[in-house]
C-alpha positions as CSV (number, residue, x, y, z in Angstrom):
1,M,-15.9,-8.2,-13.5
2,K,-12.9,-7.2,-15.4
3,K,-13.1,-3.7,-16.8
4,T,-11.5,-2.8,-20.1
5,V,-8.6,-0.4,-19.5
6,S,-7.8,2.6,-21.7
7,I,-4.1,1.9,-21.6
8,L,-3.8,0.7,-25.1
9,T,-5.1,4.0,-26.5
10,V,-1.7,5.3,-25.8
11,A,-0.6,3.4,-28.9
12,A,-1.6,6.5,-30.8
13,L,1.2,8.6,-29.2
14,S,3.7,10.1,-31.5
15,A,7.0,8.4,-32.3
16,G,8.8,11.3,-30.8
17,L,7.1,10.7,-27.4
18,L,7.8,7.0,-27.6
19,A,11.5,7.6,-28.2
20,G,11.6,9.5,-25.0
21,C,10.4,6.8,-22.7
22,G,13.9,5.4,-21.9
23,A,13.2,2.1,-23.7
24,N,15.5,-0.8,-23.1
25,N,16.8,-1.9,-26.5
26,N,19.4,-4.3,-25.0
27,T,19.1,-7.8,-26.6
28,E,22.3,-9.3,-25.3
29,G,20.4,-11.8,-23.3
30,G,18.8,-13.3,-26.4
31,A,15.2,-13.7,-27.4
32,N,14.5,-16.0,-24.5
33,G,16.3,-13.8,-22.0
34,G,19.8,-13.9,-20.5
35,N,20.3,-16.0,-17.5
36,G,23.3,-14.3,-16.0
37,G,25.6,-17.1,-17.1
38,D,28.3,-16.6,-19.7
39,E,26.5,-14.0,-21.7
40,K,26.6,-10.4,-20.5
41,V,23.2,-8.8,-19.8
42,T,22.2,-5.3,-19.0
43,L,18.9,-5.0,-17.0
44,S,16.9,-1.8,-17.0
45,V,15.2,-1.3,-13.6
46,W,12.6,1.4,-13.0
47,G,12.2,2.4,-9.4
48,M,9.6,4.9,-8.1
49,G,9.9,7.7,-5.7
50,E,12.7,9.3,-3.8
51,E,13.7,6.0,-2.2
52,A,14.5,4.6,-5.7
53,K,17.6,6.8,-5.8
54,T,19.0,4.4,-3.2
55,L,18.3,1.3,-5.3
56,P,21.8,1.4,-7.0
57,K,23.4,0.4,-3.7
58,L,21.5,-2.9,-3.8
59,A,22.0,-3.3,-7.5
60,E,25.8,-3.0,-6.9
61,E,25.7,-5.8,-4.4
62,F,23.8,-8.0,-6.9
63,T,26.3,-7.3,-9.6
64,K,29.2,-8.3,-7.3
65,Q,27.5,-11.7,-7.0
66,N,26.5,-11.8,-10.7
67,P,29.3,-10.0,-12.7
68,N,27.8,-10.7,-16.1
69,I,24.6,-8.8,-15.2
70,T,24.7,-5.0,-15.2
71,I,21.9,-3.1,-13.6
72,N,20.8,0.2,-15.0
73,V,18.5,1.9,-12.4
74,Q,16.2,4.7,-13.4
75,A,14.5,6.5,-10.5
76,L,11.2,8.0,-11.5
77,P,8.8,10.3,-9.5
78,W,5.6,8.4,-8.7
79,D,3.6,11.0,-10.6
80,Q,5.6,10.4,-13.8
81,G,6.1,6.6,-13.5
82,H,2.5,5.8,-14.4
83,E,2.6,7.7,-17.7
84,K,6.1,6.3,-18.6
85,L,4.7,2.8,-18.2
86,L,1.8,3.6,-20.4
87,T,4.2,4.7,-23.0
88,A,6.4,1.6,-22.6
89,I,3.4,-0.6,-23.1
90,A,2.5,1.2,-26.3
91,S,6.0,0.9,-27.7
92,K,6.6,-2.6,-26.3
93,K,9.9,-1.3,-25.1
94,G,10.7,-0.4,-21.6
95,P,12.2,-1.7,-18.4
96,D,13.1,-5.3,-17.6
97,V,12.0,-4.9,-14.0
98,V,9.6,-2.3,-12.7
99,Q,8.5,-1.3,-9.2
100,M,4.8,-1.4,-8.9
101,G,2.6,0.4,-6.3
102,S,0.0,-2.1,-5.2
103,S,-2.8,0.0,-6.6
104,W,-1.2,0.0,-10.1
105,I,-1.0,-3.8,-10.5
106,P,-4.6,-4.5,-11.7
107,E,-4.3,-1.9,-14.4
108,F,-1.0,-3.0,-15.9
109,A,-1.7,-6.7,-15.4
110,D,-5.0,-6.3,-17.2
111,A,-3.1,-4.7,-20.1
112,G,-0.8,-7.7,-20.3
113,A,2.3,-5.7,-19.3
114,L,3.4,-7.9,-16.3
115,A,4.9,-11.3,-16.9
116,D,3.7,-14.4,-15.1
117,L,6.3,-15.2,-12.5
118,A,5.2,-18.8,-11.8
119,P,7.7,-20.4,-14.3
120,Y,10.6,-18.9,-12.3
121,V,9.6,-20.1,-8.8
122,E,11.1,-23.5,-9.0
123,Q,14.5,-22.1,-10.1
124,Y,14.4,-19.2,-7.6
125,P,12.7,-20.4,-4.4
126,E,13.0,-16.9,-3.0
127,L,9.9,-16.1,-5.1
128,K,7.7,-18.6,-3.4
129,Q,4.5,-16.9,-2.4
130,D,4.5,-18.5,1.1
131,N,7.6,-16.6,1.9
132,F,5.6,-13.4,2.2
133,Y,2.7,-11.9,4.1
134,A,-0.5,-13.3,2.6
135,G,-1.9,-9.8,2.0
136,A,1.2,-8.8,0.0
137,V,0.9,-11.9,-2.2
138,E,-2.8,-11.1,-2.8
139,A,-1.8,-7.6,-4.0
140,G,0.5,-9.1,-6.5
141,T,-1.9,-11.6,-7.9
142,Y,-4.2,-10.8,-10.8
143,E,-6.8,-13.3,-12.0
144,D,-4.9,-16.1,-10.5
145,K,-1.6,-15.1,-12.1
146,F,1.4,-14.2,-9.9
147,V,2.5,-11.0,-11.6
148,S,4.3,-9.0,-8.9
149,V,6.6,-10.1,-6.1
150,P,6.2,-8.4,-2.7
151,W,9.1,-6.1,-1.9
152,Y,8.2,-3.9,1.0
153,V,4.9,-3.5,3.0
154,E,3.1,-1.1,5.3
155,T,-0.1,-1.2,7.1
156,R,-2.2,1.1,9.3
157,V,-2.1,1.0,13.2
158,L,-3.4,3.2,16.0
159,Y,-1.0,5.8,17.4
160,Y,-2.0,7.2,20.8
161,R,-0.8,9.4,23.7
162,T,-0.4,7.0,26.6
163,D,-0.4,9.8,29.2
164,L,-3.6,11.4,27.9
165,L,-5.4,8.1,27.6
166,Q,-4.5,7.3,31.2
167,E,-6.0,10.5,32.3
168,A,-9.2,9.5,30.4
169,G,-9.2,6.1,32.3
170,Y,-7.5,3.9,29.8
171,D,-4.3,2.1,30.9
172,Q,-4.0,0.6,27.4
173,A,-5.1,1.3,23.9
174,P,-8.8,0.9,23.1
175,Q,-9.4,-2.8,22.2
176,N,-12.6,-2.6,20.3
177,W,-14.9,-0.1,18.5
178,E,-16.9,0.7,21.6
179,E,-13.8,1.6,23.6
180,L,-12.4,3.6,20.7
181,S,-15.5,5.7,20.5
182,D,-15.7,6.1,24.3
183,A,-12.0,7.1,24.7
184,A,-12.3,9.6,21.8
185,Q,-15.3,11.3,23.4
186,K,-13.7,11.5,26.8
187,L,-10.6,13.0,25.3
188,A,-12.6,15.5,23.4
189,A,-14.4,16.4,26.6
190,R,-11.3,18.2,27.8
191,G,-12.5,21.2,25.8
192,D,-10.3,24.1,24.8
193,G,-10.2,23.0,21.1
194,K,-9.1,19.5,22.0
195,Y,-10.3,16.4,20.2
196,G,-10.2,12.7,20.7
197,I,-9.0,11.3,17.4
198,S,-8.0,12.3,13.9
199,I,-9.8,10.5,11.1
200,D,-8.8,11.8,7.7
201,P,-12.0,12.0,5.6
202,K,-10.0,12.2,2.4
203,E,-8.2,8.9,3.1
204,Q,-9.9,6.6,0.6
205,S,-9.1,3.3,2.4
206,L,-10.6,4.0,5.9
207,G,-14.3,3.5,5.1
208,F,-13.5,0.2,3.4
209,M,-11.2,-0.8,6.2
210,F,-13.8,-0.2,8.9
211,A,-16.4,-2.0,6.7
212,R,-14.1,-5.1,6.6
213,Q,-13.8,-4.9,10.4
214,N,-17.6,-5.0,10.6
215,G,-17.7,-8.2,8.5
216,A,-19.0,-6.4,5.3
217,E,-18.6,-8.2,2.0
218,W,-17.9,-5.6,-0.6
219,F,-19.1,-7.7,-3.6
220,T,-21.9,-10.1,-4.1
221,Q,-21.2,-13.7,-5.2
222,D,-21.6,-12.7,-8.9
223,G,-19.0,-9.9,-8.5
224,Q,-21.3,-6.9,-8.2
225,P,-20.6,-4.0,-5.8
226,D,-22.4,-4.3,-2.5
227,F,-21.5,-1.1,-0.7
228,A,-24.9,-0.4,0.6
229,S,-25.3,-3.6,2.6
230,D,-26.3,-3.3,6.3
231,K,-22.8,-4.0,7.6
232,F,-21.2,-1.5,5.2
233,V,-23.8,1.2,6.3
234,E,-23.2,0.4,9.9
235,A,-19.4,0.9,9.5
236,V,-19.8,4.3,7.8
237,E,-22.3,5.4,10.4
238,Y,-19.7,4.5,13.0
239,I,-17.1,6.6,11.4
240,N,-19.5,9.5,10.9
241,S,-20.4,9.4,14.6
242,F,-16.9,10.7,15.5
243,Y,-17.5,13.8,13.4
244,Q,-21.0,14.3,14.6
245,N,-20.2,14.0,18.3
246,G,-17.2,16.3,18.0
247,S,-14.5,13.8,18.9
248,A,-13.0,14.1,15.4
249,P,-12.5,17.4,13.6
250,K,-13.9,17.9,10.2
251,D,-11.6,20.7,9.0
252,L,-8.9,21.4,11.6
253,G,-6.1,22.3,9.1
254,L,-3.3,21.2,11.5
255,D,-0.4,19.0,10.7
256,I,-0.8,15.8,12.6
257,I,2.7,15.7,14.3
258,P,2.4,19.1,16.2
259,A,-1.3,18.4,17.0
260,F,-0.2,15.0,18.4
261,K,2.6,16.6,20.3
262,E,0.3,19.3,21.8
263,G,-2.4,16.8,22.6
264,I,-4.9,18.4,20.3
265,L,-5.2,15.1,18.5
266,P,-4.1,12.4,20.9
267,M,-5.1,9.4,18.6
268,F,-4.8,8.8,14.9
269,I,-4.5,5.9,12.4
270,S,-1.5,5.8,10.1
271,G,1.4,3.8,8.8
272,P,4.9,3.0,10.0
273,W,6.4,6.1,8.4
274,M,5.0,8.2,11.3
275,I,7.4,6.5,13.8
276,K,10.5,8.4,12.7
277,L,8.5,11.7,12.2
278,I,7.3,11.6,15.7
279,Q,10.7,10.7,17.1
280,D,12.4,13.5,15.1
281,Q,9.7,16.2,15.4
282,A,8.2,15.6,18.8
283,A,11.1,14.2,20.9
284,D,9.8,15.9,24.0
285,I,6.9,13.5,24.2
286,D,9.2,10.4,24.1
287,G,7.7,7.8,26.5
288,K,4.3,9.5,26.4
289,W,3.1,7.8,23.2
290,S,2.8,4.3,21.8
291,M,1.2,2.2,19.0
292,A,-1.3,-0.6,19.0
293,V,-3.1,-2.8,16.5
294,L,-6.4,-1.5,15.4
295,P,-9.4,-1.9,17.7
296,K,-11.7,-4.8,16.8
297,K,-15.3,-5.2,15.8
298,E,-15.8,-8.7,14.2
299,N,-12.1,-8.5,13.3
300,N,-9.4,-5.8,13.3
301,T,-8.3,-6.1,9.6
302,S,-6.2,-3.2,8.4
303,L,-5.1,-2.0,5.0
304,L,-2.0,-3.4,3.4
305,G,0.1,-1.3,1.1
306,G,3.6,-1.1,-0.1
307,S,5.4,-1.9,-3.3
308,N,6.1,-5.0,-5.5
309,L,8.5,-5.8,-8.2
310,S,7.4,-7.1,-11.7
311,I,9.0,-8.3,-14.8
312,F,7.9,-6.3,-17.9
313,E,6.2,-8.7,-20.3
314,Y,8.1,-7.3,-23.2
315,S,11.6,-7.7,-21.6
316,K,14.1,-9.7,-23.7
317,N,16.0,-10.6,-20.5
318,K,13.4,-12.3,-18.4
319,E,15.7,-15.0,-16.9
320,A,18.2,-12.4,-15.7
321,A,15.3,-10.2,-14.5
322,A,13.9,-13.1,-12.5
323,K,17.3,-13.6,-10.9
324,F,17.4,-9.9,-9.9
325,V,13.9,-10.0,-8.5
326,A,14.7,-13.2,-6.5
327,F,17.7,-11.4,-5.0
328,M,15.5,-8.5,-4.0
329,S,13.1,-11.0,-2.4
330,K,15.7,-12.5,0.0
331,S,15.0,-11.5,3.6
332,E,18.6,-10.3,4.0
333,T,18.3,-8.0,1.0
334,Q,15.0,-6.6,2.3
335,L,16.6,-6.0,5.7
336,K,19.4,-4.1,4.0
337,W,16.8,-2.1,2.1
338,M,15.1,-1.3,5.4
339,E,18.5,-0.1,6.7
340,Y,18.8,2.2,3.7
341,T,15.2,3.5,3.5
342,S,13.2,2.4,6.6
343,S,10.9,0.4,4.3
344,L,9.6,-2.7,6.0
345,P,10.2,-6.2,4.6
346,A,7.5,-8.2,2.9
347,A,9.4,-11.4,3.5
348,T,8.1,-12.9,6.8
349,A,11.5,-14.5,7.7
350,A,13.0,-11.0,7.9
351,W,10.8,-10.2,10.8
352,E,12.7,-12.7,12.9
353,D,15.7,-10.3,12.8
354,D,16.5,-8.5,16.1
355,S,16.1,-5.1,14.5
356,L,12.4,-5.8,14.0
357,K,11.6,-8.5,16.6
358,N,13.0,-6.4,19.5
359,N,11.6,-3.1,18.5
360,E,8.4,-2.2,20.4
361,F,7.0,-0.2,17.5
362,Y,7.9,-2.6,14.7
363,K,6.4,-5.5,16.8
364,V,3.1,-3.8,16.6
365,I,3.4,-3.4,12.8
366,G,4.4,-7.0,12.4
367,E,1.4,-8.1,14.4
368,Q,-1.0,-6.0,12.4
369,L,0.5,-7.3,9.1
370,N,-0.9,-10.7,10.0
371,A,-4.4,-9.0,9.8
372,A,-3.9,-6.8,6.8
373,V,-5.2,-7.1,3.3
374,P,-4.9,-4.9,0.2
375,M,-7.6,-3.1,-1.6
376,P,-9.3,-5.2,-4.3
377,V,-7.1,-6.1,-7.2
378,I,-9.5,-4.9,-9.9
379,T,-9.1,-2.3,-12.6
380,A,-12.1,-0.2,-11.5
381,W,-10.9,0.3,-7.9
382,S,-9.3,3.8,-8.4
383,Q,-12.6,5.1,-9.7
384,I,-14.6,3.4,-6.9
385,S,-12.4,4.6,-4.1
386,Q,-12.5,8.2,-5.4
387,S,-16.2,8.0,-5.6
388,Y,-16.4,6.9,-2.0
389,V,-14.5,10.0,-0.9
390,K,-17.0,12.2,-2.8
391,H,-20.1,10.5,-1.2
392,F,-18.5,10.3,2.3
393,E,-17.9,14.1,2.2
394,V,-21.7,14.6,1.8
395,I,-22.2,12.3,4.8
396,Y,-19.8,13.8,7.3
397,R,-20.3,17.5,6.3
398,N,-24.1,17.4,6.1
399,N,-24.8,14.4,8.3
400,A,-26.7,13.0,5.3
401,D,-28.6,9.8,5.4
402,V,-25.8,7.2,5.2
403,K,-28.0,4.4,3.6
404,K,-29.2,6.7,0.9
405,E,-25.7,8.1,0.1
406,L,-24.2,4.7,0.0
407,E,-26.9,3.5,-2.4
408,A,-25.9,6.3,-4.7
409,F,-22.2,5.4,-4.3
410,N,-23.0,1.7,-5.0
411,A,-24.9,2.7,-8.2
412,D,-21.8,4.7,-9.3
413,S,-19.6,1.6,-8.6
414,V,-21.8,-0.6,-10.7
415,K,-21.2,1.7,-13.7
416,F,-17.5,1.7,-13.1
417,M,-17.4,-2.1,-13.1
418,K,-19.1,-2.4,-16.6
């Protein structure tokens, strides 16, 4: 089932490119890694995205507690981080600790770039896997090796206009697939360019998420793709029905916040980042919208995303790196990170904090996280998910035969897995 990755072809890159990767040449911790004791150690930490620019604040707090460990944070744009990591693997010089998007973990774990964290769990109990949401642990596990510690998480929930749903006869959010379809059609029946729900056809995860809710198994017992099974077909037919009956737009071209505010799109599925956007950009509908866990078929499983922290296999400071990752895994640290960036904690103990437990919106996110799982931790998944988007476009634009199109998608997926 494991697919060979083309990462190691990067070894042919020129020496000049390798020299520019920001490699960590520090060896003060010794060959077996500094432990933050008497020896001074400098850790190179690569963070991704705009939020990583805030990471030095937490690094400073760690250094106050561990004065012999200096943290050097490098903030990388997501679109550059991947290539920088490829280069680091080729040179065997790079960060000590690296932030990993959950979709990256299979690729870099398969290349042997992520250290096994199991040897550090006894010394640093903050790393214990049962401290975190199960889906986040699954995302950080590759071929039974614990290679990436959950840092922050997100999942998809239903956003809806309470006032407009009440007018359509719903005093609460739709509870199941039948109610979601019925509510969407009643909302769309308002006319005048109004719809019932926004379902982004380019969102790779939604088809797989609905298939999971319908009880579909994505792979056979011998690990082969099974994306044309009856349950998978039924789920995609269900999604397609929203486009075909006019309750979801195919190409509206509107930003979701103003469309939600104006009632053009009174329901949509998205993550926790939308909370602040709605509060900031649509303050005049305060009290007229809410959130709910996803409607249920056989289950209401959602997608789990977020970021993890890994120790680079070629680090010479693994002991100190483990100490830093353990610090980042503490619930109080993750709550501080949430305060800085609005990223939600992966440590379940953090969700007992009043800032989360007493917030009506975060309570919904926390409940959904108990029924959220990541995309499969396999190297071929990026190709598979992109292929799904291509085939689904044929389905919703042309109302093509779902079974036939998914059989073609499944055939593509078999090739990707070889």
